[in-house]
C-alpha positions as CSV (number, residue, x, y, z in Angstrom):
1,M,213.6,68.0,70.8
2,A,211.9,66.8,73.9
3,R,209.8,69.3,75.9
4,A,211.4,70.5,79.2
5,P,209.9,69.5,82.6
6,F,207.5,71.9,84.2
7,E,208.6,73.3,87.5
8,I,206.2,74.6,90.1
9,A,206.2,74.8,93.9
10,G,209.6,73.1,94.1
11,T,208.4,70.1,92.0
12,R,209.5,69.0,88.4
13,I,206.8,67.3,86.3
14,S,208.0,65.4,83.2
15,P,206.3,65.8,79.8
16,G,203.4,63.4,79.4
17,S,202.9,63.0,83.1
18,R,200.7,64.3,85.9
19,T,201.6,65.0,89.5
20,Q,199.7,66.0,92.7
21,I,201.4,68.5,94.9
22,D,200.6,69.7,98.4
23,V,201.8,73.3,98.8
24,P,202.4,74.2,102.5
25,V,200.3,77.1,103.7
26,A,200.3,77.3,107.5
27,R,199.7,75.2,110.6
28,L,196.5,75.0,112.6
29,Y,196.5,75.6,116.4
30,T,197.0,71.9,116.8
31,H,200.3,72.0,114.9
32,A,198.7,70.1,112.0
33,P,199.9,71.4,108.7
34,L,197.6,72.9,106.0
35,Y,198.2,72.6,102.3
36,I,196.8,74.0,99.0
37,P,196.3,70.8,96.9
38,I,197.2,71.1,93.2
39,E,197.5,68.7,90.3
40,V,199.6,69.5,87.3
41,V,199.0,67.7,83.9
42,H,202.1,68.4,81.7
43,G,201.5,67.6,78.0
44,R,204.1,66.2,75.7
45,Q,203.6,69.0,73.2
46,P,204.0,72.8,73.9
47,G,201.1,75.1,74.5
48,P,199.5,77.5,77.0
49,V,199.7,77.0,80.8
50,M,196.1,77.1,82.0
51,L,195.3,77.6,85.7
52,V,191.8,76.5,86.7
53,C,191.1,77.2,90.4
54,G,188.1,77.0,92.8
55,G,187.4,77.7,96.4
56,I,189.1,81.2,96.7
57,H,185.9,81.7,98.7
58,G,185.9,78.7,101.0
59,D,182.2,78.0,100.9
60,E,181.9,78.1,97.1
61,I,182.1,74.4,96.4
62,N,180.8,74.0,92.9
63,G,184.2,74.9,91.6
64,V,185.8,72.1,93.6
65,E,183.6,69.6,91.8
66,I,184.2,71.2,88.4
67,V,188.0,70.8,88.9
68,R,187.5,67.1,90.0
69,R,185.5,66.3,86.9
70,L,187.9,68.2,84.7
71,L,190.8,66.1,86.0
72,R,188.9,62.9,85.3
73,S,188.2,63.9,81.7
74,K,189.7,61.5,79.1
75,Q,190.2,64.5,76.8
76,L,193.3,65.5,78.8
77,Q,195.1,62.5,77.5
78,G,196.1,64.4,74.4
79,L,196.8,67.7,76.2
80,R,199.1,70.3,74.6
81,G,200.6,72.7,77.1
82,T,200.1,72.4,80.8
83,L,197.0,72.4,83.1
84,I,197.4,73.6,86.7
85,A,194.3,72.5,88.6
86,V,193.6,73.8,92.1
87,P,190.3,72.7,93.5
88,I,190.6,74.6,96.8
89,V,192.6,77.8,97.3
90,N,191.1,79.0,100.6
91,V,191.7,75.8,102.6
92,F,191.0,77.6,105.9
93,G,187.5,78.7,104.7
94,F,186.8,75.3,103.1
95,V,187.4,73.4,106.3
96,Q,185.2,75.9,108.2
97,H,182.4,76.1,105.5
98,S,183.2,79.8,105.4
99,R,183.7,82.3,102.6
100,Y,186.4,84.0,104.6
101,L,189.7,83.4,106.3
102,P,189.9,83.0,110.1
103,D,190.6,86.7,110.4
104,R,187.4,87.5,108.4
105,R,189.3,88.7,105.4
106,D,188.2,88.0,101.9
107,L,191.1,86.3,100.1
108,N,189.8,87.6,96.8
109,R,190.5,91.1,98.0
110,C,194.1,90.4,99.2
111,F,196.1,90.1,95.9
112,P,198.9,90.6,95.2
113,G,199.5,90.1,98.9
114,S,202.5,90.4,101.1
115,E,204.8,87.9,102.8
116,S,204.8,90.0,105.9
117,G,201.1,91.1,105.8
118,S,197.9,89.8,107.2
119,L,196.9,86.1,106.9
120,G,195.0,86.9,103.7
121,G,198.0,88.9,102.3
122,R,200.4,86.1,103.1
123,M,198.1,83.4,101.5
124,A,197.6,85.6,98.4
125,A,201.4,86.2,98.1
126,L,202.1,82.5,98.4
127,F,199.4,81.5,95.9
128,R,200.6,84.2,93.5
129,E,204.3,83.3,93.7
130,Q,204.0,79.5,93.8
131,I,201.1,79.0,91.3
132,V,199.5,82.0,89.5
133,D,202.7,83.5,88.1
134,H,203.4,80.2,86.2
135,A,200.1,80.6,84.2
136,T,199.5,82.1,80.8
137,H,195.7,81.9,81.1
138,V,193.3,81.6,84.2
139,I,189.8,80.5,84.8
140,D,188.6,81.3,88.4
141,L,185.5,79.4,89.5
142,H,182.9,81.0,91.8
143,T,179.3,80.7,93.0
144,G,176.9,83.2,94.5
145,A,177.3,84.0,98.2
146,I,175.5,82.1,100.9
147,H,171.7,82.2,100.4
148,R,172.2,83.7,96.9
149,T,172.3,81.9,93.6
150,N,173.7,83.0,90.3
151,L,172.6,82.1,86.7
152,P,175.7,80.6,85.0
153,Q,177.7,83.6,83.7
154,I,181.1,84.8,82.8
155,R,182.6,87.9,84.3
156,A,185.6,89.4,82.5
157,Q,187.1,92.7,81.3
158,L,186.6,92.5,77.6
159,T,188.8,94.1,74.9
160,P,187.3,93.7,71.4
161,G,189.3,91.0,69.6
162,G,191.4,90.2,72.7
163,E,192.3,86.9,74.2
164,T,190.0,87.3,77.2
165,E,187.0,87.9,74.8
166,R,188.0,84.8,72.8
167,M,188.0,82.7,76.0
168,A,184.7,84.2,77.2
169,D,183.0,83.5,73.8
170,A,184.3,79.9,73.8
171,F,183.1,79.1,77.3
172,G,179.5,79.0,76.3
173,A,177.8,80.5,79.4
174,P,174.5,82.3,78.4
175,V,175.5,85.6,79.9
176,I,178.8,87.5,79.8
177,L,179.2,90.5,82.1
178,N,181.8,93.0,80.9
179,A,182.8,93.7,84.5
180,E,185.3,96.2,85.9
181,L,188.2,94.8,87.7
182,R,188.0,94.8,91.5
183,E,191.1,95.9,93.3
184,G,192.7,93.1,95.3
185,S,191.0,90.3,93.3
186,L,192.8,87.5,91.5
187,R,191.2,88.8,88.3
188,H,192.6,92.3,88.9
189,Y,196.1,91.0,89.6
190,A,196.2,88.5,86.6
191,Q,194.7,90.9,84.1
192,N,197.2,93.7,85.1
193,R,200.0,91.2,84.4
194,G,198.6,90.6,81.0
195,I,197.2,87.2,81.9
196,P,193.7,86.7,80.3
197,V,191.3,85.6,83.0
198,L,187.7,84.5,83.2
199,T,185.6,84.3,86.4
200,Y,182.8,81.8,86.1
201,E,179.9,82.4,88.5
202,A,177.1,79.8,88.9
203,G,175.0,78.4,91.6
204,E,174.9,78.9,95.4
205,A,177.5,78.6,98.2
206,L,177.6,75.3,100.1
207,R,175.5,73.6,97.5
208,F,176.3,71.3,94.6
209,D,174.2,72.6,91.6
210,Q,174.4,70.2,88.7
211,W,173.0,72.8,86.2
212,A,176.0,74.9,87.3
213,I,178.7,72.2,87.5
214,T,178.0,70.4,84.2
215,P,178.3,73.6,82.0
216,G,181.3,74.7,84.0
217,V,183.2,71.5,83.1
218,R,182.1,71.8,79.4
219,G,183.0,75.5,79.4
220,V,186.6,74.9,80.6
221,L,187.1,72.2,78.1
222,R,185.7,74.4,75.3
223,V,188.2,77.2,76.3
224,M,191.1,74.7,76.3
225,R,190.0,73.6,72.8
226,R,189.8,77.2,71.6
227,L,193.4,77.7,72.9
228,G,194.6,74.6,71.0
229,M,195.3,72.7,74.2
230,L,192.8,69.9,73.3
231,A,191.8,68.3,70.0
232,G,188.4,69.2,68.6
233,E,185.5,66.9,69.3
234,K,184.8,64.2,66.8
235,R,181.1,65.0,67.0
236,R,181.2,68.8,67.1
237,R,178.6,70.4,69.4
238,L,177.5,73.9,68.8
239,V,178.7,76.3,71.5
240,P,175.7,77.9,73.2
241,A,175.2,81.5,72.2
242,A,176.2,84.1,74.8
243,E,175.1,87.7,75.1
244,V,177.2,90.5,76.6
245,A,175.5,92.5,79.3
246,N,176.2,96.3,79.3
247,G,175.6,96.6,83.0
248,S,173.7,95.3,86.0
249,S,171.8,96.5,89.0
250,W,170.3,95.1,92.2
251,A,166.7,95.4,93.2
252,R,166.6,95.8,97.0
253,A,164.1,95.2,99.8
254,P,161.9,98.3,100.5
255,I,161.2,97.1,104.1
256,D,162.1,94.5,106.6
257,G,160.1,91.3,106.3
258,I,159.6,88.0,104.5
259,L,160.2,87.8,100.8
260,R,157.8,86.1,98.3
261,P,159.5,85.9,94.9
262,Q,157.3,86.4,91.8
263,V,160.0,85.6,89.2
264,R,162.5,82.8,88.6
265,L,166.3,82.9,87.9
266,G,166.8,83.6,84.2
267,A,163.5,85.3,83.7
268,R,163.2,88.3,81.4
269,V,161.7,91.3,83.2
270,A,160.7,94.8,82.3
271,K,161.5,98.0,84.2
272,D,159.1,98.4,87.2
273,E,157.9,94.9,86.8
274,L,157.0,93.2,90.1
275,L,159.8,90.8,91.2
276,G,158.5,90.0,94.7
277,R,156.8,91.2,97.8
278,V,158.2,91.7,101.3
279,A,155.8,91.6,104.2
280,D,156.0,91.5,108.0
281,P,154.9,88.2,109.6
282,F,151.4,89.6,110.3
283,G,150.9,91.1,106.9
284,N,150.3,94.5,108.3
285,A,153.0,96.1,106.2
286,E,153.9,95.0,102.7
287,G,156.4,96.4,100.2
288,E,156.9,95.6,96.5
289,V,160.2,94.8,94.9
290,R,160.2,96.1,91.3
291,S,162.8,95.8,88.6
292,V,165.2,98.7,88.2
293,A,165.6,98.1,84.5
294,D,164.6,96.0,81.5
295,G,166.8,92.9,81.7
296,I,167.4,89.3,82.8
297,V,167.4,88.0,86.4
298,I,171.0,86.7,86.7
299,G,171.1,86.4,90.5
300,M,168.7,86.3,93.4
301,S,168.3,85.7,97.1
302,R,167.2,82.2,98.2
303,L,166.6,83.3,101.8
304,P,163.0,84.5,102.4
305,L,164.1,86.7,105.3
306,A,165.0,90.2,104.2
307,N,166.3,93.4,105.8
308,E,165.5,96.8,104.4
309,G,167.9,97.7,101.6
310,E,169.1,94.1,101.2
311,A,170.0,93.0,97.6
312,L,167.4,90.5,96.4
313,F,167.4,90.4,92.6
314,H,170.3,91.0,90.3
315,I,169.2,92.3,86.9
316,A,171.6,92.4,83.9
317,R,170.9,94.9,81.1
318,F,171.3,94.1,77.4
319,D,171.1,96.1,74.2
320,A,169.5,93.1,72.5
321,I,167.4,91.6,75.3
322,E,165.5,89.2,72.9
323,E,168.8,87.6,72.0
324,A,169.8,87.3,75.6
325,E,166.5,85.6,76.5
326,S,167.0,83.2,73.6
327,A,170.5,82.5,74.7
328,I,169.3,81.5,78.2
329,E,166.6,79.3,76.7
330,D,169.1,77.6,74.5
331,F,171.5,77.1,77.4
332,H,168.8,75.4,79.5
333,S,167.7,73.2,76.7
334,S,171.3,72.1,76.1
335,L,171.7,70.6,79.6
336,E,171.5,66.8,79.8
337,P,169.8,65.8,82.0
338,P,167.7,68.9,82.5
339,P,168.1,70.8,85.7
340,D,165.9,69.9,88.6
341,A,165.1,73.5,89.3
342,L,166.0,76.9,88.0
343,Y,166.6,78.4,91.4
């Protein structure tokens, strides 16, 4: 029996075909329409419906490139199931190079949204109804905020032996944060509906980071293979080891001033180890930033200018820190070509 067409956003996609769809969102002041662009690849054989989306924060552009490369992958030719690829969700923010919507709301705090609510609520409701509710699995692509960079990492609410844990393990990021759900986020909405969802965090806003994009594409393809959506590789690559962090904390600026980092992204640090120094422009006052725990630096500020109390270094804590350090070393050595820089 032939597989049925896939219906989404008022469009029918036949089995064995792919279609690009522009989902109407709103109009600009100029009366020009805005659309959320999506591409659907509908396989001939049944399987999961995977949503891969980027740009919920409009300035987080690594995810846009990950989706583009994913859609160009020859491996999709034998797809089982359906791929819904959305490179840019927050089209307002993307056009303005901004994390937020025009009303300064964070779209990733607006789910499930409301058709009669704020702009963020209306966009979240539209994205949920037209796209998210069709998915059986979700991978949401993010980066660090502006002037902050993240080591490639997966954030997910893990249940031992559950589907989300299976996906996280397959992705191959060096670090997995067993993170609580944030109310209003896409992850919170999807997980509460029983849809397993991963958030991939890597790199910095408004920057293309090849060492974040390449493993992001590989990770999505690995998850699709684990779910049976793609055939296994002829030349099987080992999935990089990943370690689950049991928590994380930020080390903050003790005073206002100019930051001089002493550690690199991905470094192993000990509690009270010196991470950096903050000094005023004359050097009359200087404060030390020290690690709040034994762990790995998974995020850090790239802007040398710091205000007192500002988060500067994100430290993930592990029960087996040697294994975590080894996983990060293996991850970097697996990148081809090697990254230009670690931060």
